[in-house]
C-alpha positions in Angstrom: 3.8 9.0 -24.1 0.2 7.7 -24.6 -2.5 10.2 -25.5 -6.0 9.9 -23.7 -9.1 11.8 -24.2 -11.0 11.7 -20.7 -14.3 13.5 -19.1 -13.6 15.0 -15.6 -16.5 16.4 -13.9 -17.3 20.2 -14.3 -16.3 21.1 -10.4 -12.9 19.3 -11.0 -12.4 20.8 -14.7 -13.0 24.3 -13.3 -10.5 23.6 -10.2 -7.4 23.0 -13.0 -8.1 25.3 -15.6 -5.6 27.3 -14.4 -2.8 24.7 -13.9 -0.5 25.4 -16.9 0.5 21.7 -17.2 -2.7 20.1 -17.2 -1.5 16.6 -18.3 1.8 16.5 -16.0 -0.5 17.3 -12.8 -3.4 14.6 -14.0 -0.6 12.2 -14.7 0.9 12.8 -10.9 -2.6 12.7 -9.5 -3.3 9.7 -11.1 0.3 8.1 -10.1 -0.3 9.2 -6.2 -3.3 7.4 -6.6 -2.1 4.2 -7.8 1.1 4.1 -5.1 -2.0 4.4 -2.5 -3.9 1.7 -3.9 -1.1 -0.8 -4.5 0.3 0.1 -1.1 -3.4 -0.9 0.7 -3.3 -4.0 -1.6 0.5 -5.1 -0.2 -0.6 -3.9 3.2 -3.8 -6.1 3.2 -1.7 -9.0 2.1 0.9 -8.7 4.6 -1.7 -8.6 7.5 -3.3 -11.8 5.9 0.1 -13.8 5.9 1.2 -12.3 9.7 -2.2 -13.7 10.5 -2.1 -17.0 8.9 1.6 -17.7 10.3 1.0 -16.2 13.7 0.2 -19.7 15.0 3.2 -21.4 14.0 5.0 -18.1 15.0 4.1 -18.9 18.4 5.0 -22.5 18.8 8.6 -21.5 17.5 8.7 -18.8 19.8 7.6 -20.8 22.5 10.3 -23.6 21.4 13.4 -21.3 21.5 12.2 -19.6 24.7 12.6 -23.1 26.3 15.7 -23.9 24.8 17.3 -20.1 25.6 15.8 -20.4 29.6 17.7 -24.1 29.5 21.2 -23.1 30.8 19.4 -20.3 33.8 17.4 -22.7 35.2 
C-alpha cells in the first residue's frame, strides 16, 4: 500500500463524507477508471489493426473463395 495525499473538489468531498472506507472507495473508483481507459486504448489499437489489414484480409478471402468454389463448378 502507498499513502497519498490528494485534493478533491468540495462537492465530491461532501458526497463521500459519509462513506466509511473512503480509501477503499476511492481506490476502487480509480481502478474502474483506469480499466475503462485501458479498454478504450485496446479497442482503438484493435480497430487500427483491423483497418490496417483490411485490404490484405479481403485479398485472402477472395483467394480462399476461389479455391473453395473450384470443385463446385
